[in-house]
C-alpha positions as CSV (number, residue, x, y, z in Angstrom):
1,M,27.6,32.5,14.3
2,F,25.0,35.2,14.8
3,L,23.1,35.7,18.0
4,S,20.7,37.9,19.4
5,L,21.5,39.1,22.9
6,P,20.2,41.5,25.7
7,F,23.2,43.4,26.4
8,R,25.1,46.0,25.0
9,G,27.7,45.7,22.0
10,R,31.4,46.0,22.4
11,R,34.9,44.5,20.6
12,I,35.8,41.3,23.0
13,N,38.9,40.1,20.3
14,D,39.3,40.2,16.9
15,N,36.9,37.3,16.3
16,F,34.5,37.6,18.7
17,V,32.5,41.4,17.9
18,F,29.3,42.6,19.0
19,K,27.3,45.0,16.8
20,Q,24.4,47.4,18.3
21,N,21.1,46.7,16.1
22,K,18.6,48.0,18.8
23,P,18.6,49.5,22.1
24,Q,18.9,46.1,24.4
25,V,19.8,43.7,21.3
26,I,23.1,43.0,19.5
27,A,24.2,40.6,17.0
28,V,27.3,38.3,17.7
29,Y,29.3,37.5,15.1
30,D,32.2,35.2,15.4
31,K,34.1,35.9,12.2
32,S,36.6,32.4,13.2
33,F,33.6,29.9,13.6
34,D,35.5,29.2,16.9
35,L,33.1,29.8,19.8
36,T,34.5,32.5,22.2
37,F,31.9,32.6,24.7
38,S,32.8,35.8,27.1
39,K,30.0,36.4,29.5
40,V,27.6,33.7,28.1
41,G,28.6,30.4,29.7
42,R,32.4,32.0,30.5
43,V,34.7,34.3,31.7
44,W,35.5,37.9,30.0
45,G,38.4,37.1,28.4
46,E,38.9,33.8,28.7
47,T,41.2,32.5,26.2
48,P,39.5,31.1,23.3
49,R,40.1,27.2,22.1
50,S,39.1,25.2,19.1
51,Y,36.3,22.9,19.1
52,T,35.8,19.6,17.2
53,G,32.3,19.6,14.8
54,G,30.1,18.4,17.5
55,E,30.7,20.5,19.7
56,K,30.1,23.3,17.5
57,M,26.8,21.5,16.8
58,K,26.1,21.3,20.7
59,L,27.2,25.1,20.8
60,K,24.6,26.4,17.8
61,K,21.9,24.4,20.2
62,L,22.8,26.2,22.8
63,A,23.0,29.5,20.9
64,A,19.6,29.1,19.9
65,V,18.4,28.4,23.3
66,L,20.0,31.9,24.3
67,L,18.3,33.8,21.0
68,I,15.2,32.4,22.6
69,T,15.7,33.2,26.2
70,A,16.9,36.9,25.2
71,M,14.0,38.0,23.5
72,A,11.7,36.2,26.3
73,V,13.8,39.2,28.3
74,S,13.7,41.4,25.9
75,F,9.4,41.7,25.0
76,A,8.4,40.9,28.2
77,G,6.0,43.1,30.2
78,C,5.4,44.0,26.7
79,G,1.6,44.3,25.2
80,S,3.0,44.7,21.8
81,Q,6.4,44.9,20.3
82,N,7.7,46.8,17.5
83,N,8.5,45.2,14.1
84,G,11.9,47.1,13.4
85,S,10.3,49.7,11.0
86,G,8.1,51.7,13.5
87,S,4.8,50.1,13.8
88,S,3.7,47.8,15.9
89,V,1.8,44.1,16.1
90,S,-0.4,43.5,18.7
91,A,0.0,40.2,20.6
92,S,-4.1,39.2,19.9
93,A,-4.1,40.9,16.7
94,A,-5.1,37.3,14.6
95,E,-7.8,37.2,17.3
96,S,-11.5,37.9,16.9
97,T,-14.8,38.3,18.7
98,T,-16.9,38.5,15.4
99,G,-15.4,34.9,14.1
100,E,-13.4,36.4,10.7
101,K,-10.9,34.9,10.6
102,T,-7.3,36.9,10.5
103,F,-4.3,36.1,9.3
104,V,-1.1,38.1,10.5
105,Y,1.5,37.6,7.9
106,G,5.1,39.1,8.7
107,T,8.5,39.6,6.0
108,T,11.0,41.3,5.0
109,G,10.5,41.2,1.1
110,Y,8.7,44.2,1.7
111,G,10.1,47.6,2.0
112,E,11.0,50.5,0.4
113,S,15.0,49.2,0.0
114,M,13.8,46.2,-2.1
115,G,11.9,48.6,-4.3
116,D,8.7,47.0,-3.6
117,T,6.4,49.5,-1.5
118,G,2.8,50.2,-2.5
119,L,0.9,48.0,-5.0
120,N,1.4,49.7,-8.1
121,P,2.5,46.8,-11.0
122,H,4.1,50.3,-13.0
123,S,5.9,51.0,-10.5
124,T,10.0,49.7,-10.2
125,Y,9.2,45.9,-8.3
126,S,5.7,47.0,-6.8
127,G,4.1,44.7,-8.9
128,W,5.9,41.7,-6.6
129,S,4.2,42.6,-3.8
130,A,0.7,43.2,-5.4
131,I,1.3,39.3,-6.7
132,R,2.7,38.6,-3.9
133,Y,-0.6,39.7,-1.3
134,G,-3.1,38.0,-3.7
135,V,-4.9,41.7,-4.8
136,G,-3.5,41.4,-8.5
137,E,-3.4,38.4,-11.2
138,T,-1.2,38.4,-14.3
139,L,-2.7,37.0,-17.7
140,F,-0.4,33.9,-16.9
141,K,1.4,32.1,-13.8
142,Y,3.9,29.4,-13.5
143,S,3.2,26.0,-12.3
144,D,5.8,24.4,-9.7
145,S,8.0,23.4,-12.5
146,M,8.4,26.7,-13.7
147,E,6.1,25.8,-17.0
148,V,3.6,28.9,-18.0
149,E,-0.2,28.4,-17.9
150,P,-3.3,30.2,-17.9
151,W,-4.2,32.5,-15.5
152,L,-6.4,35.2,-16.0
153,A,-6.3,34.4,-19.8
154,E,-7.7,31.1,-21.8
155,G,-4.6,30.2,-24.0
156,Y,-3.0,32.1,-27.0
157,E,-1.5,31.1,-29.9
158,F,1.4,32.9,-32.1
159,V,-0.2,34.2,-35.4
160,D,3.4,35.2,-36.7
161,N,6.7,35.7,-35.2
162,N,5.3,39.5,-34.6
163,T,2.3,38.7,-33.9
164,V,0.3,36.9,-30.2
165,K,-3.3,36.5,-29.9
166,I,-4.6,36.2,-26.4
167,T,-7.8,34.8,-25.6
168,L,-9.3,36.0,-21.9
169,K,-11.7,34.3,-19.4
170,D,-15.4,35.3,-19.0
171,G,-17.0,36.3,-16.6
172,I,-13.9,37.6,-14.3
173,K,-14.2,41.2,-12.1
174,F,-11.8,43.6,-10.9
175,S,-12.3,44.5,-7.4
176,S,-13.8,48.2,-8.5
177,G,-16.8,46.4,-10.0
178,R,-15.4,46.6,-13.6
179,D,-15.5,43.6,-15.6
180,L,-12.3,42.5,-16.9
181,D,-11.8,42.3,-21.3
182,A,-9.1,43.4,-23.7
183,E,-9.5,47.1,-23.7
184,A,-8.8,47.1,-19.8
185,V,-6.1,44.9,-20.7
186,K,-5.1,47.2,-23.2
187,E,-5.4,50.1,-21.3
188,C,-3.1,48.4,-18.0
189,F,-0.8,47.7,-21.1
190,D,-0.6,50.9,-22.4
191,D,-0.3,52.5,-18.5
192,L,2.6,50.1,-18.3
193,L,4.4,50.9,-21.4
194,N,4.2,54.6,-20.4
195,T,5.6,53.9,-17.0
196,H,7.5,51.1,-16.1
197,D,11.3,50.7,-16.4
198,R,11.9,47.9,-17.9
199,A,8.6,46.7,-19.5
200,P,9.1,48.5,-23.1
201,S,12.3,46.4,-23.8
202,D,11.4,43.1,-22.6
203,L,7.6,43.1,-24.6
204,N,9.2,45.5,-27.7
205,I,5.1,45.9,-28.2
206,D,4.3,48.0,-31.2
207,S,0.6,47.8,-31.2
208,I,-2.2,46.2,-29.2
209,E,-5.7,45.4,-30.5
210,A,-8.9,45.0,-28.2
211,D,-12.2,43.1,-29.4
212,G,-14.2,41.8,-26.7
213,L,-12.3,39.0,-25.0
214,V,-9.1,38.8,-27.6
215,L,-6.2,40.9,-27.2
216,T,-3.9,40.9,-29.9
217,I,-0.7,42.1,-29.5
218,H,2.0,43.4,-32.4
219,T,6.1,43.7,-31.7
220,T,8.6,45.4,-32.8
221,V,10.7,42.3,-33.4
222,P,10.2,38.9,-32.9
223,C,9.9,38.5,-28.9
224,P,9.3,34.9,-28.2
225,A,9.7,35.5,-24.5
226,I,6.4,37.6,-24.7
227,I,4.3,35.3,-22.7
228,N,7.2,34.6,-20.2
229,Y,7.0,38.6,-19.7
230,L,3.4,38.9,-19.5
231,S,4.1,36.4,-16.4
232,D,6.2,38.9,-14.5
233,P,4.6,40.6,-12.0
234,Y,4.8,44.2,-13.6
235,G,2.4,42.5,-16.1
236,A,-0.9,42.2,-12.9
237,I,-3.7,43.4,-14.6
238,I,-5.4,46.8,-13.1
239,D,-8.1,48.6,-13.7
240,M,-6.9,51.9,-15.3
241,D,-10.4,53.7,-14.6
242,Y,-10.0,52.8,-11.0
243,G,-6.3,54.1,-11.5
244,V,-3.5,54.5,-8.6
245,Q,-4.3,55.3,-5.9
246,G,-1.9,57.3,-3.9
247,E,2.1,57.4,-4.4
248,G,4.5,55.9,-4.0
249,G,4.6,53.3,-0.8
250,N,0.9,54.5,-0.4
251,A,-0.1,53.5,-3.9
252,N,-3.1,51.0,-4.1
253,V,-5.1,49.7,-7.4
254,A,-8.5,47.1,-8.0
255,G,-7.0,44.0,-9.6
256,T,-8.6,40.7,-9.9
257,G,-6.7,38.6,-6.7
258,P,-9.1,37.1,-3.7
259,Y,-8.1,40.2,-1.9
260,I,-8.2,43.9,-2.0
261,A,-5.8,46.7,0.3
262,E,-8.1,48.8,2.1
263,S,-5.1,50.5,3.4
264,V,-1.3,50.4,1.7
265,S,1.9,51.9,3.3
266,P,5.2,51.4,2.8
267,T,5.7,49.6,6.3
268,E,1.9,47.7,6.6
269,I,-1.6,46.5,3.4
270,D,-4.4,45.5,5.3
271,L,-6.2,43.9,3.1
272,V,-10.0,42.2,3.1
273,K,-10.9,38.9,1.1
274,N,-12.9,40.1,-2.1
275,D,-16.2,38.2,-1.9
276,N,-16.8,38.5,-5.8
277,Y,-13.7,36.3,-6.6
278,W,-13.4,34.8,-9.4
279,G,-11.2,32.0,-8.7
280,G,-13.3,30.3,-6.3
281,E,-14.1,30.9,-1.9
282,V,-11.8,33.2,0.0
283,K,-11.9,31.3,3.4
284,V,-9.5,34.0,5.4
285,D,-11.6,37.6,6.4
286,K,-8.6,40.1,6.9
287,V,-4.7,39.6,6.2
288,I,-2.3,42.6,7.4
289,V,1.0,42.4,6.1
290,K,3.7,43.4,8.2
291,S,7.6,44.9,6.5
292,F,10.4,43.6,9.3
293,E,13.8,45.2,8.9
294,D,15.4,43.6,12.2
295,A,15.4,40.3,12.3
296,A,15.6,39.1,15.8
297,A,11.6,40.9,16.2
298,L,10.6,38.9,13.0
299,T,12.0,35.6,15.0
300,A,10.3,36.9,18.2
301,A,6.7,37.8,16.6
302,L,6.8,34.7,15.4
303,Q,7.3,32.5,18.5
304,S,4.8,34.9,20.5
305,G,2.2,34.2,18.1
306,D,2.0,38.2,17.3
307,I,2.7,36.9,13.0
308,Q,1.1,33.4,12.3
309,G,3.3,33.6,9.1
310,T,6.4,34.3,7.3
311,Y,8.6,35.1,4.8
312,G,12.0,35.6,4.9
313,L,13.2,34.6,8.0
314,Q,17.2,34.8,8.3
315,Y,18.5,31.0,8.3
316,D,20.0,30.3,11.6
317,N,16.4,30.8,13.0
318,Y,14.9,28.1,10.8
319,S,15.7,25.3,13.5
320,L,13.7,27.4,16.4
321,F,10.9,26.3,13.9
322,E,11.0,22.5,13.8
323,N,8.6,20.8,16.2
324,D,4.7,20.4,15.7
325,D,3.8,23.7,16.4
326,Y,5.1,24.8,13.2
327,N,4.7,24.5,8.9
328,I,8.4,24.3,6.8
329,S,7.6,24.9,3.4
330,S,10.6,25.1,1.3
331,V,11.5,25.4,-2.4
332,A,15.2,25.8,-4.7
333,T,14.4,29.3,-6.5
334,S,16.5,31.3,-8.9
335,R,17.3,33.8,-5.8
336,C,20.8,34.0,-6.2
337,F,23.4,36.1,-3.9
338,L,26.0,37.9,-6.8
339,G,28.5,40.0,-6.6
340,Q,29.3,43.0,-9.6
341,F,32.4,44.4,-9.8
342,N,32.7,48.1,-10.7
343,F,34.3,48.2,-13.8
344,E,34.8,51.9,-13.4
345,S,37.2,51.4,-9.9
346,E,41.2,51.3,-11.1
347,N,41.9,48.5,-8.9
348,M,38.6,46.6,-10.4
349,K,39.4,47.2,-14.0
350,D,42.5,44.7,-12.7
351,Q,41.1,41.0,-14.0
352,N,43.9,39.5,-12.0
353,I,42.7,40.9,-8.8
354,R,39.4,40.1,-9.8
355,K,40.1,36.9,-10.3
356,A,41.7,36.7,-6.9
357,I,38.2,38.3,-5.1
358,E,36.6,35.5,-6.4
359,M,39.0,32.3,-5.8
360,G,39.1,34.2,-2.5
361,I,35.6,33.5,-1.5
362,D,34.7,30.1,-0.1
363,K,31.2,29.4,-1.5
364,D,30.7,26.1,0.5
365,G,31.1,27.3,3.7
366,F,29.2,30.3,3.7
367,C,26.3,28.1,2.5
368,N,27.0,25.4,5.2
369,V,27.7,27.7,8.5
370,I,26.0,30.8,7.5
371,M,23.0,29.8,5.8
372,Q,23.1,26.9,7.4
373,G,22.4,24.3,4.2
374,R,19.6,26.1,3.0
375,G,21.3,27.2,0.0
376,I,23.4,26.0,-2.9
377,P,26.8,26.9,-4.2
378,A,26.5,28.7,-7.1
379,K,28.3,29.0,-10.7
380,A,27.0,31.1,-12.5
381,A,23.4,32.9,-12.8
382,F,21.2,29.8,-12.3
383,P,20.6,26.6,-10.4
384,S,21.2,22.7,-11.7
385,S,17.3,22.7,-12.2
386,F,17.6,24.5,-15.2
387,A,19.3,22.9,-18.2
388,Y,21.4,26.3,-19.0
389,G,22.6,26.5,-14.7
390,N,25.2,25.6,-13.0
391,D,26.3,22.5,-14.5
392,A,26.5,24.1,-18.0
393,V,29.4,26.4,-16.7
394,E,32.7,26.5,-15.5
395,T,34.2,29.3,-13.0
396,V,37.2,28.8,-10.8
397,S,36.7,27.2,-7.8
398,Y,38.1,28.6,-3.6
399,D,41.9,28.5,-3.8
400,P,43.5,30.7,-1.5
401,E,46.8,30.0,-2.0
402,G,46.2,30.4,-6.0
403,A,44.2,33.8,-5.0
404,K,47.5,35.0,-3.5
405,E,50.0,34.0,-6.0
406,L,47.6,36.0,-8.7
407,L,48.1,39.1,-6.2
408,S,51.7,38.5,-6.2
409,S,52.2,38.5,-9.9
410,D,50.9,41.8,-9.6
411,G,53.4,43.1,-6.9
412,W,50.7,43.2,-4.5
413,T,52.5,41.8,-1.1
414,D,52.5,42.4,2.5
415,T,55.6,44.6,2.9
416,D,54.4,46.2,6.3
417,G,53.4,42.5,8.1
418,D,50.1,44.2,8.8
419,G,48.6,41.0,7.5
420,Y,47.5,42.7,4.2
421,V,49.2,43.3,0.8
422,D,50.2,46.4,0.0
423,K,51.7,47.8,-3.5
424,N,53.6,51.6,-3.5
425,G,52.3,51.6,0.1
426,E,49.2,51.4,-0.1
427,N,46.7,48.7,0.8
428,L,44.6,46.1,-1.5
429,T,41.0,47.9,0.5
430,I,38.1,46.6,-1.1
431,R,35.0,49.3,-0.4
432,W,32.5,46.4,-0.4
433,L,28.9,47.7,-0.7
434,T,25.3,45.6,-0.1
435,Y,22.0,46.3,2.0
436,P,20.2,44.5,5.3
437,T,16.7,44.1,4.1
438,R,17.5,41.0,2.6
439,L,18.8,39.2,5.8
440,E,21.7,37.2,4.8
441,Q,23.4,39.7,3.0
442,P,25.4,42.0,5.6
443,K,26.6,38.3,7.6
444,L,27.9,37.6,3.8
445,A,29.5,40.5,3.5
446,E,31.0,39.9,6.3
447,Y,32.3,36.3,5.9
448,V,33.8,37.6,2.8
449,Q,35.7,40.3,4.8
450,S,36.9,37.1,6.6
451,T,37.9,34.8,3.9
452,L,39.3,37.8,2.2
453,K,41.4,38.9,5.4
454,D,42.9,35.3,4.7
455,I,44.6,36.3,1.2
456,G,45.7,39.8,2.2
457,I,42.9,41.9,0.7
458,K,41.1,44.0,3.2
459,V,37.2,44.6,3.1
460,D,35.4,47.9,4.2
461,I,31.8,47.2,4.1
462,N,28.7,49.8,3.6
463,D,25.7,48.2,4.7
464,T,23.2,50.7,3.6
465,T,19.1,50.5,3.2
466,D,20.3,53.3,0.2
467,C,22.9,51.8,-2.4
468,G,21.6,53.9,-4.8
469,P,23.4,56.8,-4.2
470,Y,26.7,54.7,-4.1
471,I,25.6,52.8,-7.2
472,E,24.8,56.4,-9.4
473,S,28.4,57.9,-7.6
474,G,29.9,54.8,-8.8
475,D,31.1,55.0,-4.8
476,F,32.2,51.1,-4.4
477,D,33.9,48.0,-5.6
478,I,32.0,45.5,-5.3
479,Y,28.3,45.6,-5.0
480,Q,26.6,42.5,-3.3
481,W,23.3,42.3,-4.0
482,S,20.5,39.5,-4.8
483,L,18.1,38.8,-7.8
484,T,15.7,36.2,-8.8
485,T,17.6,35.1,-12.2
486,A,14.9,33.3,-13.9
487,P,11.4,34.6,-12.3
488,T,9.8,34.2,-15.6
489,G,11.2,30.8,-16.3
490,D,13.6,32.1,-18.8
491,P,16.8,33.3,-18.8
492,E,16.4,36.5,-20.3
493,Y,15.1,38.3,-18.0
494,F,18.8,38.4,-16.5
495,F,20.5,39.1,-19.3
496,T,18.7,42.3,-19.7
497,S,18.1,43.3,-16.6
498,A,21.2,42.9,-15.1
499,V,23.7,42.3,-17.7
500,T,23.0,44.6,-20.5
501,G,20.1,46.7,-18.7
502,R,19.7,49.0,-16.2
503,K,20.7,46.9,-13.0
504,N,23.9,46.5,-14.9
505,N,25.3,48.5,-11.9
506,G,29.1,47.7,-12.4
507,K,29.1,49.0,-15.8
508,Y,30.4,45.9,-17.5
509,E,30.4,46.1,-21.5
510,N,31.5,43.5,-24.1
511,A,30.4,43.8,-27.5
512,D,30.1,39.5,-27.8
513,V,27.8,39.6,-25.2
514,T,25.5,42.5,-25.8
515,E,25.1,40.4,-29.5
516,L,24.4,37.1,-28.0
517,V,22.0,39.1,-25.9
518,E,20.1,40.2,-28.4
519,K,20.0,37.3,-30.7
520,L,18.2,35.0,-27.7
521,H,15.8,37.8,-27.4
522,E,15.0,37.2,-30.7
523,T,15.5,33.2,-30.8
524,F,12.3,31.0,-30.6
525,D,13.8,27.6,-30.6
526,K,14.3,26.3,-26.6
527,E,16.7,24.2,-27.3
528,E,18.9,27.1,-28.6
529,R,17.7,29.6,-26.4
530,E,19.5,27.0,-23.9
531,K,22.8,27.3,-25.6
532,L,22.8,30.8,-26.1
533,A,22.2,31.4,-22.1
534,V,25.3,29.1,-21.2
535,E,27.3,30.8,-23.6
536,I,26.5,34.4,-22.2
537,Q,27.4,33.7,-19.1
538,Q,30.4,31.3,-19.4
539,K,31.5,35.2,-21.6
540,I,30.7,36.7,-18.6
541,L,32.7,34.1,-16.5
542,D,35.7,34.0,-18.4
543,D,35.8,38.3,-18.2
544,D,35.3,37.8,-14.4
545,A,32.7,40.5,-14.9
546,M,30.8,38.9,-11.4
547,F,31.0,36.5,-9.5
548,F,27.9,33.9,-8.0
549,I,28.0,33.0,-4.6
550,S,25.0,30.8,-3.8
551,H,21.4,30.4,-4.8
552,L,18.5,30.2,-2.3
553,N,16.2,28.3,-0.8
554,M,12.3,29.8,-0.3
555,G,11.3,29.7,2.4
556,I,7.7,30.0,4.4
557,V,7.1,29.5,8.4
558,T,3.3,29.3,9.4
559,K,2.2,28.1,12.4
560,S,0.7,24.6,12.2
561,N,-3.0,25.5,12.1
562,V,-2.3,27.5,8.9
563,K,-3.0,25.9,5.8
564,G,-2.6,26.6,2.3
565,M,0.7,28.6,2.2
566,A,3.5,26.9,0.2
567,A,6.9,28.1,-1.5
568,H,7.1,28.7,-4.9
569,P,10.2,28.8,-7.0
570,C,9.4,32.1,-8.9
571,D,9.1,33.6,-5.4
572,Y,6.3,35.7,-5.8
573,Y,3.0,33.7,-5.3
574,E,2.6,33.9,-1.4
575,I,-1.3,34.8,-0.3
576,S,-4.0,33.7,-2.1
577,A,-7.4,32.2,-2.2
578,D,-6.1,28.8,-0.8
579,L,-5.1,30.3,2.8
580,D,-6.5,29.2,5.5
581,I,-6.8,28.7,9.3
582,E,-8.0,25.9,11.5
């Protein structure tokens, strides 16, 4: 359990830990889930006891009340509050004396550690921000059932296996005033292919022809998923005549969306409506997107009204907003918490150790207790809503005793009685790398730390906003992160990025897997693609190359007077022309 309270951190006992997050705000974690209150309704040092399920539920509700109270105390007397990134939000930010509608949106999904700051879709994951916040649009988009449908395009046809002809809609303009035509799209794609780290290998484009509103793309090899990839946020169409204004987290672009960015920074985006938007009336005049790194500050901002909606609320705080004052929109996505083993680490080369770690992780407990039921235990990369998802593969289950037997067979036993297995005088210690900006990540790491202790494995957690140097140097045993595994509605993205691509952080290699991924890339038949996706996943699981813990629900919480915002399974449509404030 995690609870923010306005007093200084300290360790009470082995189970109850206070962690300093910000001055005057600390997080409380009960590793055993046996609530020992100490100064929260109890006396310091009072002996912990076990609670029944009903009692635990009551205590959780009490914890929620205490959280609200603590935040109220922390922010009392303040006209504004810090968002965890150095900027502040005025309590009257959404009010207007001119009759204009302003929507202030808080999110943990925008930040430098996420790789998505700025609005240039040709830079890492910044295309997600361009799409999420209504600045950019792609040729095609995804329906609520993750089926491809036209957006800026009117339609498409495959002329042959290596050629696709796309017809654009007429009458669309960039926010810069330039007409959208095939030549503008070609210029955009040319720059994308020259600058983006993943697009060239995804798209395999040989040449592009532009003729009025008709764009013809020739690929070097058959690329059946090209329409799916063009729907990826990196495919957001921007005006290259306008160019990219600013660099990195300050980058601004001219798109075709309902909003125009007036200013962009790594912590805030200020938007105004596009009066000439092709897709209908834009109802809200201004949108302010604010980045939050601190979960307590995000929750408090929504409660106080400093923001009117949020994405990325931590799961144990949803109950605070389950009332008539708020709307909660939630949908299952392919976003998944997963772990990659470092195959260059000596201990991780041992498959018995890798398998024991997997068997020592209680996925059900994490989903039910930490995520409050807002996640689904994962077997592999994709949820059961996909034909090639959870139900199609097999992997090990939570089995602490079986894990201990595996370790013992490798000579790992607790010879000194300290609770951890050892061999040749050394404990089995796992360097666990993760990051805090996806709020459940550190909670998952601490949860695993507790469950792996039960089988004698010591876990040293490195929770940092800058994982890059550790990944590059190999200074980790397990990298725990989250990824939307099928943002394009197709399995290929996950394999070409996290298994054979640049996000293969664990340096996993299997020639059979690589061959199958290459075969998938050139296979048009839908059923055959699904079979290949199952086969690839099963090989990865059989190799114990990585493990999958939970598929997440995407949740958007807004004030009850906010309309037109709904969670989407692709995890990147958020601000649209449908947004309104009543």
